[in-house]
N, C-alpha and C positions, 0 to 999 in steps of 0.2 A: 762492637759491643752495643747492646740495646740500651738506650737511655732509660734509666729507671723512672724518670719523670714521665715518659710516654706511657709506660706500663701503668703507673699510678693514675695517670689521667684517664686511660681507657677503663681501668677498674672502677674509678669513681663515676665516670660518665654513664657507664652501662650497668653499674652495680653487679659486677662479676668479679671473680677471682682468677687471675692468671697464675696457674701453678708453675712450679719450677720445671716440671716435665714439658709444659707447653711453650716454654721460652726457647724456641728454635730459631735459627737464623732465617729459614725459609718463611717463617711467619711474618717477619718484618721486611721482606724483600720488596713488597709493593703495597700500594693502597688496597688493591683488590684482595690480596691475601689477608690483610688485617680486617677488611670489611667482612669477608667470608668467615673468618674466625669469630668475629662478634656476632654475626647472624647465627652461627652454629651454637654459640654459648647462650644467646637469649631466645633462640627459637623463632626468629623472624623468617620471612621468606617471600613476601610479595614485593612488587616493584617499588611501592611507596616506602616500605621498610628499608629496602636496599639503599634508596636515595637518602633517607634519614640517617642510616648508619654511615654511609659514605661521607656525608657532610659532617656528622659528629666526629668521626675518626679524623677527618681533616682538621677539625677544630682542636682535637687532642694533640695532634702533631704540631700545630701552630703554637699552642700553649706550651708544650714541652720545649720547643725551640726557643721561645721567648724567655722562658725561665732559665734556660741554659743553652745559649747559642752554640752552634757547632764551632769547634776550634779551627782557626785558620792555619795553624802550623803544625 
């Protein structure tokens, strides 16, 4: 299951809407897939943009994990 906190963090950070149709397991399989998704939604494309998006997505993941740590059991 995709943590809703992560989706909310990505939406807020990039001012985008992740639709129900876009919530696919493959979207959240890797950092690369998330970064490519964000790039597509906001229209980025240069190397500097990709680095910015990658760092920002990492921050969203960290923030979502801090708000609700993964369950150990």
